[in-house]
C-alpha positions in Angstrom: 16.3 12.1 -15.1 19.6 12.7 -13.3 21.1 10.4 -10.7 22.9 11.0 -7.4 25.3 8.6 -5.9 24.6 7.7 -2.3 26.5 5.7 0.3 24.4 3.8 2.8 25.3 1.5 5.7 23.3 -1.6 6.4 23.7 -4.4 9.0 25.1 -7.7 8.0 21.7 -9.3 8.2 20.2 -6.6 5.9 23.1 -7.1 3.5 22.4 -10.8 3.4 18.7 -10.1 2.7 19.6 -7.8 -0.2 22.0 -10.4 -1.6 19.3 -13.0 -1.3 16.9 -10.8 -3.3 19.5 -10.4 -6.0 20.3 -14.1 -6.1 16.6 -14.9 -6.3 16.6 -13.1 -9.7 14.2 -10.3 -8.7 17.0 -7.6 -9.0 20.3 -7.4 -10.7 22.1 -5.3 -8.1 21.9 -3.5 -4.8 20.9 -0.2 -6.3 18.0 -1.7 -8.2 16.7 -3.3 -5.0 17.0 0.0 -3.0 15.3 2.0 -5.8 12.4 -0.5 -5.8 12.0 -0.1 -2.0 11.9 3.7 -2.4 9.3 3.5 -5.2 7.1 1.2 -3.1 7.5 3.5 -0.1 6.6 6.5 -2.3 3.5 4.7 -3.6 2.5 3.7 0.0 2.9 7.3 1.1 0.6 8.4 -1.8 -2.0 5.8 -0.8 -1.9 6.9 2.8 -2.4 10.6 1.7 -5.5 9.6 -0.4 -7.0 7.6 2.5 -6.3 10.4 4.9 -8.0 12.9 2.5 -11.1 10.6 2.2 -11.3 10.2 5.9 -11.3 14.0 6.4 -14.0 14.4 3.7 -16.1 11.8 5.6 -15.6 13.6 8.9 -16.7 16.8 7.3 -19.7 15.4 5.5 -22.1 15.8 8.4 -23.5 13.9 11.3 -23.3 10.1 11.1 -26.5 8.2 10.1 -27.5 4.8 11.5 -26.2 1.8 9.6 -28.1 -1.5 9.3 -25.6 -4.1 8.3 -28.2 -6.8 7.7 -30.1 -4.5 5.3 -26.9 -3.5 3.6 -26.0 -7.1 3.0 -29.4 -7.9 1.6 -29.3 -5.0 -0.7 -25.8 -6.0 -2.0 -26.9 -9.6 -2.4 -29.9 -8.6 -4.4 -27.8 -6.2 -6.5 -25.2 -8.8 -7.3 -27.8 -11.7 -7.6 -26.4 -13.6 -4.6 -28.4 -15.3 -1.9 -27.8 -14.1 1.7 -27.0 -16.6 4.4 
């Protein structure tokens, strides 16, 4: 995998935060920290896409049906051998 050099500008407060993360031992340098932020943002974006897709499927699955929360809890309690309160 190739790399590309980037120059970014951060505030003094952001710079102090990055330095603190490095001093805390979680990262060895600024680049490692920024790459970690990007990876987490990419993962979050993927998770949002999956949730959005599932919501669309739900909306397209037909008319809603009544939901009895008490009955659902009882069913789950019985299934998992727990007593309901």
